[in-house]
N, C-alpha and C positions, 0 to 999 in steps of 0.2 A: 172645416166641416162642409160637407156637400149640401147644396141648397135643395134637398129633396127629402121628404118624409119617407122613411122605410116602410111604413105600414100603408099609408093611403096613396103615396106617390105624388103628393102635392108638391109642386115646385115653383120656381120663379115665373112671373108673368111680365110681359112687356107692355108699356103704354106710353102716355105722353104727360108731361107737366104742361098745364095750360095757364098762361099768365093772364093778367087783367086785360091785356091788349090782344088776347087769344093767340099769341105765338105759342107754338108747340115744340117742345124739346123731348127727346127720348128719355125714358127712365125705366127702372126695373122695380117691380114689386116683389119683395122677398117674403117667404112664409116665416112665421115665428117658430123656429125649431129649437127643441130642448133635448139634451141627452138624458135618457132614463135608463136605469139599471134594474133588471129583473132577475129573480132567482128561478131558474128553470132546471128541474131535476138536480138540484144541488150546485149548479154552475151559474155564475153571474153572466148575464147577457146584456150588453149595452146597445141601445137602439137610439137612433135620432128620429124623434117624433115631432109632429106639429102639435101645437097646443090644442087645436080642435080635436085631434085624434086622442090626446090625453084626456080631454073632457069627456069624449064619447066612451073611452074605456072605463072611466070612473062612473059614468052614468049606468053602464051595463053591469057594473059590479066586478069587472075583470081586474081592474086596478084600484086598490084602496090605499089608505094611509099605511096599513101594516105591511103591504108589499114593498112600498118604497123604503120604509124604515128598515125592513129586514135585509134589503140589498146593500145598505150602507155599511 
């Protein structure tokens, strides 16, 4: 699975682990991605979305419980 949201483009970010002694080591922050299946014009479409994008779609009313259950 690619580390990028197909809707928002949110991807991995780079930073540092900082220990108690303030030593820094490189690390990667990965987005929380989930695969969601939608029914569009009678066809199933699978997208990789970040959880924040899923929450936004639910809030706007674009994605609801019936949409996810109908795709299964």
